C-alpha positions as MATLAB code, in Angstrom:
seq = 'MSENVTEVAVGGAVLAVAAAFLFYALGTAGGMGGGSGYPLTASFRSAEGIGVGTDVRMAGVKVGAVTGMDLNAETFRAEATVQIENGIELPDDSAIVISSEGLLGGNFVEILPGGSAYNYEAGDEVLDTQGAVSLISLLMKFVGGGE';
ca = [
      51.328    6.280  -29.476;
      51.063    8.347  -26.558;
      47.454    9.290  -27.165;
      46.561    5.424  -27.120;
      48.425    5.129  -23.751;
      46.350    8.116  -22.301;
      43.182    6.852  -23.550;
      43.686    3.412  -21.963;
      45.013    4.894  -18.839;
      41.657    7.155  -18.535;
      39.394    4.311  -19.362;
      41.050    2.162  -16.954;
      40.368    4.952  -14.329;
      36.645    5.183  -15.347;
      36.241    1.534  -15.000;
      37.587    1.375  -11.708;
      35.849    4.252  -10.337;
      32.356    2.763  -11.741;
      33.192   -0.532   -9.772;
      33.887    1.259   -6.945;
      30.584    2.819   -7.016;
      28.982   -0.486   -7.584;
      30.441   -2.228   -4.807;
      29.687    0.899   -2.457;
      25.718    0.611   -3.514;
      25.777   -2.828   -3.118;
      27.046   -2.573    0.482;
      24.710   -0.161    1.478;
      21.877   -1.681   -0.070;
      22.546   -4.821    1.755;
      23.361   -6.875   -1.491;
      26.932   -7.810   -0.502;
      27.394  -10.312    2.875;
      23.611  -10.798    3.045;
      24.571  -13.937    5.417;
      25.014  -12.043    8.707;
      21.695  -12.248   10.350;
      18.826  -14.544   11.261;
      15.360  -14.492    9.518;
      11.902  -13.896   11.420;
       8.775  -13.932    9.580;
       5.497  -11.778   10.404;
       2.073  -11.654    8.763;
       0.204   -8.340    7.796;
      -3.438   -8.007    6.819;
      -2.158   -5.051    4.561;
       1.863   -4.827    3.632;
       1.107   -1.638    1.468;
       4.069    0.087    0.568;
       7.037   -2.258    1.794;
       8.779   -4.561   -0.525;
      12.078   -6.655   -0.576;
      14.957   -4.249    0.325;
      12.731   -2.253    2.820;
      14.515   -1.061    5.961;
      13.776   -2.678    9.209;
      14.372   -0.129   12.053;
      14.734   -0.212   15.898;
      14.549    3.163   17.802;
      15.445    4.690   14.187;
      18.357    2.662   13.640;
      18.273    0.184   10.603;
      18.771   -3.229   12.211;
      17.760   -5.303    9.116;
      16.110   -5.655    5.961;
      12.899   -7.395    4.328;
      14.070  -10.189    2.235;
      10.884  -11.777    1.146;
       7.303  -10.982    0.693;
       4.460  -13.596   -0.152;
       0.785  -13.824   -0.306;
      -0.309  -16.660    1.646;
      -3.245  -18.056   -0.115;
      -5.277  -19.782    2.514;
      -5.255  -16.807    5.026;
      -5.007  -13.806    2.307;
      -2.643  -12.220    4.406;
       0.828  -10.803    3.347;
       3.791  -12.996    4.679;
       6.887  -10.811    5.048;
      10.536  -12.391    6.108;
      12.799  -10.020    7.746;
      16.421  -10.617    8.481;
      17.849   -9.062   11.473;
      21.616   -8.154   11.796;
      23.442  -10.932   14.355;
      23.758   -9.283   17.714;
      20.520   -7.906   17.979;
      18.524  -10.125   20.358;
      14.460   -9.596   20.007;
      12.422  -10.422   23.155;
       9.764  -12.907   21.991;
       6.948  -10.499   22.793;
       8.334   -7.849   20.379;
       5.630   -5.931   17.495;
       6.362   -5.451   14.142;
       4.678   -2.327   12.725;
       4.627   -1.078    9.141;
       5.434    2.764    9.774;
       5.458    5.850    7.469;
       8.123    8.431    7.316;
       5.811   10.925    7.219;
       2.893   12.555    4.544;
       5.539   12.389    1.521;
       8.125    9.531    2.905;
       8.161    6.110    2.351;
       6.995    3.019    4.578;
       9.419    0.987    6.672;
       8.942   -1.943    9.116;
       9.587   -0.881   12.350;
      10.197   -3.388   15.427;
       8.754   -2.410   18.804;
      10.732   -4.539   21.539;
       8.973   -6.225   24.258;
      10.151   -7.000   27.876;
      10.179  -10.611   28.033;
      13.068  -12.901   29.294;
      12.850  -14.843   26.116;
      14.392  -14.208   22.868;
      13.351  -15.296   19.104;
      15.180  -17.690   17.435;
      16.231  -17.817   13.531;
      12.807  -18.720   11.885;
      10.219  -17.785   14.123;
       7.230  -16.103   13.560;
       6.406  -12.816   15.016;
       2.687  -12.846   16.025;
       2.251   -9.482   17.131;
       1.782   -7.258   13.803;
       0.309   -4.310   12.854;
      -0.129   -3.569    9.018;
       0.019   -0.428    7.102;
      -2.459    2.473    7.353;
      -3.485    4.047    4.389;
      -3.616    7.714    4.673;
      -5.960    8.049    1.760;
      -8.796    5.829    3.419;
      -8.188    8.037    6.789;
      -8.787   11.365    4.659;
     -11.833    9.768    2.898;
     -12.987    8.968    6.649;
     -12.715   12.317    7.752;
     -14.097   13.864    4.614;
     -16.853   11.659    4.570;
     -17.538   11.949    8.173;
     -16.634    8.946    9.478;
     -19.015    6.687    7.448;
];
């Protein structure tokens, strides 16, 4: 009988630890409490390397995440929706750039704040954008002599 009690106790402990890891993973990935922020949209010529869940950073600090990616069928541009944390006021002349963490690192969305006295409101579109730069195409231009 004590064997069964021990097995049930160990099984319960394993389930509790698994649940704790799940809550931690969802919390750090932004899967829980997703309503704390305001959305902005941005249009990119190339959104290569980013997708839903990609970090949005300002000065190297995570301030949000990409919450949606679609292709605009009329302009053939990538339309991204980003969720910015509440309490972060972005001037309405700020720029959004797709940046790389390095040669082997992934891409992220970077916000370059402007100096305007007016701020973006929820749902506004950021007009000053710069898409992803393909390192392969840059290398091909270098090797090919800039053709």
